[in-house]
Chimera marker file (.cmm) of the C-alpha trace (Angstrom):
<marker_set name="trace">
<marker id="1" x="126.601" y="-116.663" z="-1.157" r="1" g="1" b="0" radius="0.5"/>
<marker id="2" x="127.698" y="-114.097" z="1.390" r="1" g="1" b="0" radius="0.5"/>
<marker id="3" x="130.275" y="-112.816" z="-1.060" r="1" g="1" b="0" radius="0.5"/>
<marker id="4" x="127.576" y="-112.327" z="-3.745" r="1" g="1" b="0" radius="0.5"/>
<marker id="5" x="125.359" y="-110.427" z="-1.297" r="1" g="1" b="0" radius="0.5"/>
<marker id="6" x="128.239" y="-108.147" z="-0.307" r="1" g="1" b="0" radius="0.5"/>
<marker id="7" x="129.129" y="-107.495" z="-3.944" r="1" g="1" b="0" radius="0.5"/>
<marker id="8" x="125.482" y="-106.771" z="-4.788" r="1" g="1" b="0" radius="0.5"/>
<marker id="9" x="125.178" y="-104.375" z="-1.862" r="1" g="1" b="0" radius="0.5"/>
<marker id="10" x="128.383" y="-102.577" z="-2.873" r="1" g="1" b="0" radius="0.5"/>
<marker id="11" x="127.173" y="-102.298" z="-6.466" r="1" g="1" b="0" radius="0.5"/>
<marker id="12" x="123.783" y="-100.950" z="-5.380" r="1" g="1" b="0" radius="0.5"/>
<marker id="13" x="125.443" y="-98.387" z="-3.106" r="1" g="1" b="0" radius="0.5"/>
<marker id="14" x="127.798" y="-97.275" z="-5.900" r="1" g="1" b="0" radius="0.5"/>
<marker id="15" x="124.947" y="-96.877" z="-8.361" r="1" g="1" b="0" radius="0.5"/>
<marker id="16" x="122.883" y="-94.763" z="-5.963" r="1" g="1" b="0" radius="0.5"/>
<marker id="17" x="125.868" y="-92.458" z="-5.556" r="1" g="1" b="0" radius="0.5"/>
<marker id="18" x="125.796" y="-91.905" z="-9.328" r="1" g="1" b="0" radius="0.5"/>
<marker id="19" x="122.210" y="-90.621" z="-9.302" r="1" g="1" b="0" radius="0.5"/>
<marker id="20" x="122.235" y="-87.332" z="-11.240" r="1" g="1" b="0" radius="0.5"/>
<marker id="21" x="118.797" y="-86.118" z="-10.156" r="1" g="1" b="0" radius="0.5"/>
<marker id="22" x="120.153" y="-84.189" z="-7.179" r="1" g="1" b="0" radius="0.5"/>
<marker id="23" x="120.954" y="-80.479" z="-6.999" r="1" g="1" b="0" radius="0.5"/>
<marker id="24" x="124.671" y="-81.127" z="-7.568" r="1" g="1" b="0" radius="0.5"/>
<marker id="25" x="124.103" y="-82.749" z="-10.952" r="1" g="1" b="0" radius="0.5"/>
<marker id="26" x="126.314" y="-81.542" z="-13.796" r="1" g="1" b="0" radius="0.5"/>
<marker id="27" x="124.514" y="-78.806" z="-15.674" r="1" g="1" b="0" radius="0.5"/>
<marker id="28" x="121.916" y="-78.492" z="-12.931" r="1" g="1" b="0" radius="0.5"/>
<marker id="29" x="120.741" y="-75.100" z="-11.719" r="1" g="1" b="0" radius="0.5"/>
<marker id="30" x="119.386" y="-73.911" z="-8.422" r="1" g="1" b="0" radius="0.5"/>
<marker id="31" x="115.794" y="-72.779" z="-7.997" r="1" g="1" b="0" radius="0.5"/>
<marker id="32" x="116.848" y="-69.110" z="-8.095" r="1" g="1" b="0" radius="0.5"/>
<marker id="33" x="118.882" y="-69.648" z="-11.251" r="1" g="1" b="0" radius="0.5"/>
<marker id="34" x="115.932" y="-71.410" z="-12.866" r="1" g="1" b="0" radius="0.5"/>
<marker id="35" x="113.682" y="-68.429" z="-12.073" r="1" g="1" b="0" radius="0.5"/>
<marker id="36" x="116.260" y="-66.017" z="-13.529" r="1" g="1" b="0" radius="0.5"/>
<marker id="37" x="116.557" y="-68.117" z="-16.680" r="1" g="1" b="0" radius="0.5"/>
<marker id="38" x="112.775" y="-68.207" z="-17.050" r="1" g="1" b="0" radius="0.5"/>
<marker id="39" x="112.592" y="-64.413" z="-16.662" r="1" g="1" b="0" radius="0.5"/>
<marker id="40" x="115.337" y="-63.956" z="-19.253" r="1" g="1" b="0" radius="0.5"/>
<marker id="41" x="113.550" y="-66.269" z="-21.673" r="1" g="1" b="0" radius="0.5"/>
<marker id="42" x="110.333" y="-64.321" z="-21.190" r="1" g="1" b="0" radius="0.5"/>
<marker id="43" x="112.160" y="-61.037" z="-21.889" r="1" g="1" b="0" radius="0.5"/>
<marker id="44" x="113.623" y="-62.523" z="-25.067" r="1" g="1" b="0" radius="0.5"/>
<marker id="45" x="110.175" y="-63.676" z="-26.123" r="1" g="1" b="0" radius="0.5"/>
<marker id="46" x="108.841" y="-60.151" z="-25.565" r="1" g="1" b="0" radius="0.5"/>
<marker id="47" x="112.037" y="-58.595" z="-26.990" r="1" g="1" b="0" radius="0.5"/>
<marker id="48" x="112.462" y="-56.068" z="-24.195" r="1" g="1" b="0" radius="0.5"/>
<marker id="49" x="115.444" y="-55.027" z="-22.108" r="1" g="1" b="0" radius="0.5"/>
<marker id="50" x="115.456" y="-54.180" z="-18.424" r="1" g="1" b="0" radius="0.5"/>
<marker id="51" x="115.606" y="-50.431" z="-17.730" r="1" g="1" b="0" radius="0.5"/>
<marker id="52" x="119.078" y="-50.673" z="-16.181" r="1" g="1" b="0" radius="0.5"/>
<marker id="53" x="120.466" y="-52.129" z="-19.432" r="1" g="1" b="0" radius="0.5"/>
<marker id="54" x="119.631" y="-48.977" z="-21.402" r="1" g="1" b="0" radius="0.5"/>
<marker id="55" x="121.851" y="-45.857" z="-21.294" r="1" g="1" b="0" radius="0.5"/>
<marker id="56" x="120.336" y="-42.634" z="-19.933" r="1" g="1" b="0" radius="0.5"/>
<marker id="57" x="118.664" y="-40.595" z="-22.675" r="1" g="1" b="0" radius="0.5"/>
<marker id="58" x="120.819" y="-37.503" z="-22.036" r="1" g="1" b="0" radius="0.5"/>
<marker id="59" x="123.995" y="-39.516" z="-22.617" r="1" g="1" b="0" radius="0.5"/>
<marker id="60" x="122.971" y="-40.619" z="-26.114" r="1" g="1" b="0" radius="0.5"/>
<marker id="61" x="124.658" y="-38.264" z="-28.635" r="1" g="1" b="0" radius="0.5"/>
<marker id="62" x="122.747" y="-37.121" z="-31.677" r="1" g="1" b="0" radius="0.5"/>
<marker id="63" x="123.698" y="-38.752" z="-34.940" r="1" g="1" b="0" radius="0.5"/>
<marker id="64" x="125.909" y="-36.528" z="-37.126" r="1" g="1" b="0" radius="0.5"/>
<marker id="65" x="124.352" y="-35.165" z="-40.287" r="1" g="1" b="0" radius="0.5"/>
<marker id="66" x="125.191" y="-37.067" z="-43.424" r="1" g="1" b="0" radius="0.5"/>
<marker id="67" x="127.344" y="-35.160" z="-45.937" r="1" g="1" b="0" radius="0.5"/>
<marker id="68" x="125.577" y="-33.832" z="-49.005" r="1" g="1" b="0" radius="0.5"/>
<marker id="69" x="125.782" y="-36.054" z="-52.026" r="1" g="1" b="0" radius="0.5"/>
<marker id="70" x="127.846" y="-34.704" z="-54.908" r="1" g="1" b="0" radius="0.5"/>
<marker id="71" x="126.148" y="-35.593" z="-58.158" r="1" g="1" b="0" radius="0.5"/>
<marker id="72" x="128.526" y="-33.841" z="-60.551" r="1" g="1" b="0" radius="0.5"/>
<marker id="73" x="125.854" y="-31.646" z="-62.151" r="1" g="1" b="0" radius="0.5"/>
<marker id="74" x="126.933" y="-28.459" z="-60.329" r="1" g="1" b="0" radius="0.5"/>
<marker id="75" x="130.033" y="-26.343" z="-60.642" r="1" g="1" b="0" radius="0.5"/>
<marker id="76" x="131.084" y="-27.101" z="-57.070" r="1" g="1" b="0" radius="0.5"/>
<marker id="77" x="134.130" y="-28.970" z="-58.367" r="1" g="1" b="0" radius="0.5"/>
<marker id="78" x="135.509" y="-25.774" z="-59.955" r="1" g="1" b="0" radius="0.5"/>
<marker id="79" x="134.802" y="-23.655" z="-56.856" r="1" g="1" b="0" radius="0.5"/>
<marker id="80" x="131.671" y="-21.993" z="-58.215" r="1" g="1" b="0" radius="0.5"/>
<marker id="81" x="127.980" y="-22.601" z="-57.640" r="1" g="1" b="0" radius="0.5"/>
<marker id="82" x="127.209" y="-22.428" z="-61.331" r="1" g="1" b="0" radius="0.5"/>
<marker id="83" x="127.382" y="-25.313" z="-63.773" r="1" g="1" b="0" radius="0.5"/>
<marker id="84" x="130.624" y="-25.589" z="-65.745" r="1" g="1" b="0" radius="0.5"/>
<marker id="85" x="130.703" y="-24.146" z="-69.258" r="1" g="1" b="0" radius="0.5"/>
<marker id="86" x="130.179" y="-26.654" z="-72.066" r="1" g="1" b="0" radius="0.5"/>
<link id1="1" id2="2" r="1" g="1" b="0" radius="0.2"/>
<link id1="2" id2="3" r="1" g="1" b="0" radius="0.2"/>
<link id1="3" id2="4" r="1" g="1" b="0" radius="0.2"/>
<link id1="4" id2="5" r="1" g="1" b="0" radius="0.2"/>
<link id1="5" id2="6" r="1" g="1" b="0" radius="0.2"/>
<link id1="6" id2="7" r="1" g="1" b="0" radius="0.2"/>
<link id1="7" id2="8" r="1" g="1" b="0" radius="0.2"/>
<link id1="8" id2="9" r="1" g="1" b="0" radius="0.2"/>
<link id1="9" id2="10" r="1" g="1" b="0" radius="0.2"/>
<link id1="10" id2="11" r="1" g="1" b="0" radius="0.2"/>
<link id1="11" id2="12" r="1" g="1" b="0" radius="0.2"/>
<link id1="12" id2="13" r="1" g="1" b="0" radius="0.2"/>
<link id1="13" id2="14" r="1" g="1" b="0" radius="0.2"/>
<link id1="14" id2="15" r="1" g="1" b="0" radius="0.2"/>
<link id1="15" id2="16" r="1" g="1" b="0" radius="0.2"/>
<link id1="16" id2="17" r="1" g="1" b="0" radius="0.2"/>
<link id1="17" id2="18" r="1" g="1" b="0" radius="0.2"/>
<link id1="18" id2="19" r="1" g="1" b="0" radius="0.2"/>
<link id1="19" id2="20" r="1" g="1" b="0" radius="0.2"/>
<link id1="20" id2="21" r="1" g="1" b="0" radius="0.2"/>
<link id1="21" id2="22" r="1" g="1" b="0" radius="0.2"/>
<link id1="22" id2="23" r="1" g="1" b="0" radius="0.2"/>
<link id1="23" id2="24" r="1" g="1" b="0" radius="0.2"/>
<link id1="24" id2="25" r="1" g="1" b="0" radius="0.2"/>
<link id1="25" id2="26" r="1" g="1" b="0" radius="0.2"/>
<link id1="26" id2="27" r="1" g="1" b="0" radius="0.2"/>
<link id1="27" id2="28" r="1" g="1" b="0" radius="0.2"/>
<link id1="28" id2="29" r="1" g="1" b="0" radius="0.2"/>
<link id1="29" id2="30" r="1" g="1" b="0" radius="0.2"/>
<link id1="30" id2="31" r="1" g="1" b="0" radius="0.2"/>
<link id1="31" id2="32" r="1" g="1" b="0" radius="0.2"/>
<link id1="32" id2="33" r="1" g="1" b="0" radius="0.2"/>
<link id1="33" id2="34" r="1" g="1" b="0" radius="0.2"/>
<link id1="34" id2="35" r="1" g="1" b="0" radius="0.2"/>
<link id1="35" id2="36" r="1" g="1" b="0" radius="0.2"/>
<link id1="36" id2="37" r="1" g="1" b="0" radius="0.2"/>
<link id1="37" id2="38" r="1" g="1" b="0" radius="0.2"/>
<link id1="38" id2="39" r="1" g="1" b="0" radius="0.2"/>
<link id1="39" id2="40" r="1" g="1" b="0" radius="0.2"/>
<link id1="40" id2="41" r="1" g="1" b="0" radius="0.2"/>
<link id1="41" id2="42" r="1" g="1" b="0" radius="0.2"/>
<link id1="42" id2="43" r="1" g="1" b="0" radius="0.2"/>
<link id1="43" id2="44" r="1" g="1" b="0" radius="0.2"/>
<link id1="44" id2="45" r="1" g="1" b="0" radius="0.2"/>
<link id1="45" id2="46" r="1" g="1" b="0" radius="0.2"/>
<link id1="46" id2="47" r="1" g="1" b="0" radius="0.2"/>
<link id1="47" id2="48" r="1" g="1" b="0" radius="0.2"/>
<link id1="48" id2="49" r="1" g="1" b="0" radius="0.2"/>
<link id1="49" id2="50" r="1" g="1" b="0" radius="0.2"/>
<link id1="50" id2="51" r="1" g="1" b="0" radius="0.2"/>
<link id1="51" id2="52" r="1" g="1" b="0" radius="0.2"/>
<link id1="52" id2="53" r="1" g="1" b="0" radius="0.2"/>
<link id1="53" id2="54" r="1" g="1" b="0" radius="0.2"/>
<link id1="54" id2="55" r="1" g="1" b="0" radius="0.2"/>
<link id1="55" id2="56" r="1" g="1" b="0" radius="0.2"/>
<link id1="56" id2="57" r="1" g="1" b="0" radius="0.2"/>
<link id1="57" id2="58" r="1" g="1" b="0" radius="0.2"/>
<link id1="58" id2="59" r="1" g="1" b="0" radius="0.2"/>
<link id1="59" id2="60" r="1" g="1" b="0" radius="0.2"/>
<link id1="60" id2="61" r="1" g="1" b="0" radius="0.2"/>
<link id1="61" id2="62" r="1" g="1" b="0" radius="0.2"/>
<link id1="62" id2="63" r="1" g="1" b="0" radius="0.2"/>
<link id1="63" id2="64" r="1" g="1" b="0" radius="0.2"/>
<link id1="64" id2="65" r="1" g="1" b="0" radius="0.2"/>
<link id1="65" id2="66" r="1" g="1" b="0" radius="0.2"/>
<link id1="66" id2="67" r="1" g="1" b="0" radius="0.2"/>
<link id1="67" id2="68" r="1" g="1" b="0" radius="0.2"/>
<link id1="68" id2="69" r="1" g="1" b="0" radius="0.2"/>
<link id1="69" id2="70" r="1" g="1" b="0" radius="0.2"/>
<link id1="70" id2="71" r="1" g="1" b="0" radius="0.2"/>
<link id1="71" id2="72" r="1" g="1" b="0" radius="0.2"/>
<link id1="72" id2="73" r="1" g="1" b="0" radius="0.2"/>
<link id1="73" id2="74" r="1" g="1" b="0" radius="0.2"/>
<link id1="74" id2="75" r="1" g="1" b="0" radius="0.2"/>
<link id1="75" id2="76" r="1" g="1" b="0" radius="0.2"/>
<link id1="76" id2="77" r="1" g="1" b="0" radius="0.2"/>
<link id1="77" id2="78" r="1" g="1" b="0" radius="0.2"/>
<link id1="78" id2="79" r="1" g="1" b="0" radius="0.2"/>
<link id1="79" id2="80" r="1" g="1" b="0" radius="0.2"/>
<link id1="80" id2="81" r="1" g="1" b="0" radius="0.2"/>
<link id1="81" id2="82" r="1" g="1" b="0" radius="0.2"/>
<link id1="82" id2="83" r="1" g="1" b="0" radius="0.2"/>
<link id1="83" id2="84" r="1" g="1" b="0" radius="0.2"/>
<link id1="84" id2="85" r="1" g="1" b="0" radius="0.2"/>
<link id1="85" id2="86" r="1" g="1" b="0" radius="0.2"/>
</marker_set>
């Protein structure tokens, strides 16, 4: 009987050591990390970025102008601005 009680006590102690509800649980996060994750989720919901994530406006170069489309109905291919002779 004493042996059964000792085995039961050892089993109970081992199972309490396996409790994953503590702060060291795999995949667990601290309170500060949980707050940061909540803030990030809220930003994603609102689709906004923090100011420090955006580049300064002066550092953003202007987009280059797109080249003119050549349609083939001008004489530009022969070096002139007039349509080619028929």
